[in-house]
Phi, psi and omega in degrees: 000317179296317179296322180293319180295317179292323177296322178293322177298317179294322179296323179246050186295331178294316177296321178297317180297319179297320180293318179295319178293324176297319177296315180296323180296328178278320188281323184302311178299326179293320178295319178297317180298317179294322177295323176295318178299315180297317183291313183292307184292317180296324178295316179294319178295318181295322178297321177290316184293333178289339177268114184297341181273000183295325181259014186274140172233122184235131174288141187247352180238131179293128177219168174265105183253123185282159179302330180299324178296316181291326176296320179292318179293321180294332180276351181285119182294345179281349181253120183271334183208138181216134174217131176293167182223139177276179180298144182297325183293335181260002184264047172227151182207156179256125178255145182219138175278117183300336182276355180238144176270141178052046180254023183296139179225122178279127182230160173281135182254118182243143179280150175218170181206171180305140178063040177291124179300334179287341184237067180297143182091346177248094183294328179195156174234154181285165182295336181257021181245153172230146174255121186257149172292160183298324180293317179295320181298318181291317181294326181275348181068037183250164174228165180299130181099346180285150175286152179213143179261128178247126183221154176219140186244152176217161176249125184221121181054040179077002181251140176271124180241143184231127173264123182240130178242129176272118184227182175218161184281118182264351180168177179244131179280139178292162181297332179291340180269327183203119178262346177245182182293112186219148173230131175259131180220167179289162183301319179301327179294317179294323181292319180292328175294315180294316180297323179295317179292331177282348179085014182270348177226162182263186184287348179263011181292149177227156182301143176277182179285163179297321180297316178295323181296321183291347180273359181271164169272154184227166182272343182189196183200168171219121177223166184233133177289145179293325179226157176300324182297336182277341188297311182301320181291319179296319177299316181295318181296321179296317181292322177295331178280002178085015180254114180285126183230163175238131179200178177258035184301321182294317179296317179295317179299323178296318179292320178295323177296316178300318178300313180295318182294319178294325177295316178297319178298315179298315181296321180295312181292317179296319179296315181292311181293316181294318179297316179299317181292317181297322176297315180296322178295316179298318178295320179296317178295321178298318179296322178297319179298316179297322181290334183251027182302318182296316180296319179294322178296320179293322177297320177295321180294328180281358174109005177291131184289157180298326180296323178292322178294325176295322184286338185302305177295331181291319178296318180294320178293324177297320178296319178298316182296315182292318178295318179296319179295321179296314179296318182298317182291324176297316178295317180297321179296321178294317179295319179298320178298319179295315181296319181294324177287323182289325184249027181301130177082004182269339181237111174050056175075233185266011180288146180292147180279337179231119184249119176238135179234164177299324178299322177295322178296316179295320179296317178297319179295320181295315180295317179296319179296316179298317179295320180294319178296321177296319180291334184271353184299312181297321178295322178294319178296320178295323179295320180290338183276351179292123184279146178303329182295336179297325178292324179287320182291327180274347178287000000 
């Protein structure tokens, strides 16, 4: 049966070539459209994901937030990282290089915790370490591992008091994390600074443990969504809870909307074009069966089983589908190359605007093959229904 089907294809190779080209003409634009969707949306998503602040949600108004809130947020699977934040007015500190005189530099003090997305490569820092921005490190003349003095001053009863902490540089923050003079420290360091400015501890105070620190109430927080898709909902939930936050939820929502719209556009065009082609393929196969009724009847008379007759149009349609898919992917790859050269650098830097992979080619071939086999079923049933007597009567 297989040999017979292939021999028939070769005998009518012009018709087979026309059918394969018809399949390719429908499939190639769909592959290009899908590649454009992958390139544009994936490029925009990658550009966001490369920025560690893309999934960040930061509270912008000082409030008294109880530990129960942080426990609930930490248990939320949509949140990948969470760290409380002290009041903005108390989140500054003066750093000094012990090897230099009068080298004090006032920096912004930000809390950090293990696996902070802003500090990739630093899984955790010790309680006596600070991670400095590149600008602060350069101004202080320090290097990673060097000691540094961190101090904060207050006026009490007309006397100036200074809390000084001996620390060392635990790392350098990337430019994406801090473009100005900034120091990242553990939460206990920020709390002892805040308590000192509030007048609740003396100049000999030292940071408490991380566990004790987490039991306090805080003025704000900084957390990161586990996925871009989670960011808009988390932003909305915070605002509904009365907590004013800052995030890139609108930009992320716009990209997700674009992704959905392009998917709907692709499905609509693929559905209309694919259905039209499959109908035409099915009608063509049916017409071939009708044209070859006498030949099919003679094959049945010679003892070919009905199952083999059913498979005959299916094998031919499968050959058309695979040949068409191969040609379509070749044409789509050529078009993608032209588009990528024409629009180089327009989407997320140097990323291609149209992305085609071998997996997409196999998927397109599989879907086309399944559709072609479905379209050939009726023609196969019609072929099996041809009675042997039809061959004798038409002879």
